[in-house]
N, C-alpha and C positions, 0 to 999 in steps of 0.2 A: 610532146613538144607543141602540137597544135593547140591543145588545151591551155598550155602555159602561155603561148603566144596571145590567146584570147583574153587571158586574166590580166595581162599587163595594162592595157587600156582601161579596163574595168576598174583596176586598183587606182589608176591615175584620176579617172573620173569621180571615184568615191572620195579620194583625198581632196578634190576641188581646190587645189593650191595650198592645202594645209600640209604640214609636216607630220610624220608618224612618230610618237614618242612611246617608249616602253622601256621596262628594265632590260639591260643588255643580256642578262642571264637570270634565270629564276633562283639560282643558287650562287653562293660565294665559293671560292676556291676549295675543293676538298682536300683533305689529307691524301698525300700521295701513296703511302705505303699500302692502304687497304685496295687502292685501284691496281697497284702492281701485282698484288697477291690473288686477285679474283678477276678473271677476264670478263665474266657476266656483269659484275659490278662496274668494271670499266666502261663497257659498252653501254649499260644503262645510264651511268652518269654522263657519258659523252653525248648521248642523244639528248638528255635533259639540258645540258649545258648549251646544246645548239638550238633547242626548241624555239627561242624568241628570235633568233637572227636568220633562221632558215626560211621563213616566208618572204622576207625582204630580199633575200639572195635569190630565190626563185623568181621574183617578180622584178629582177634586175634593178634593184633600188640601191642608191648610195647611202652611206650611213656614217655617222660619227658617234663614238661612244664617249660620253663625258662623266668624269668622276663626280660623284656626288655625296660621298660620305664613307662610313664603315658600318658593318653590321655589329651585332651585339659581342662578337668575338674580335672585333678590330680589323676584320678583313674588309679590303676596299670593295666598294660598290660603284655602280655606274648605271647610266641610263643611255639608250640609244635613240638618237634622232635620225630619222630616214626621210628621203626625198625620192621622187621618181628618177629614173636614169636621165642623165643629161642635165640634172639640176645641181650639179656639184657646187658650183659657185654660190648659188642661193643657200644651199645647205651649210656650206662652210661659213658664210657670213652670218647666217641665223645661229649656228653653234657658237660662234665667237661672242655674239650678243647674249645668248642663254648662259654661256659659261660665266660671264660677268656677274650675273644675277644670282644663279643658283649653285654654283660649284664651289666646293671648298678648295683652297689651293693644294696641289699634290705635293706631298712631302715624302720622298722615297725612303727616308730613314725611319719612317714610322712602321 
């Protein structure tokens, strides 16, 4: 906990007012049946899925995932914009501006 507490101000200083942007997950949604059939595969896939969002969570950052397209199989993709704790309003207003420029409209029927 002490190490984590020390990392938070360091991360804020390194960002220096910038937002952090990255893919929300390194993979798109996998098929469910193989995960239900294999506990080891489930745990490995779960850890991989959480890989990108975990550091921001540990650093108590707020985040918004914005849809940005589809992969080669038609699965939806997104990217995560994060800001330090307490900067929710700046993050949300930035996400709204970014959304207008780079995000494709969400179509739930696809």
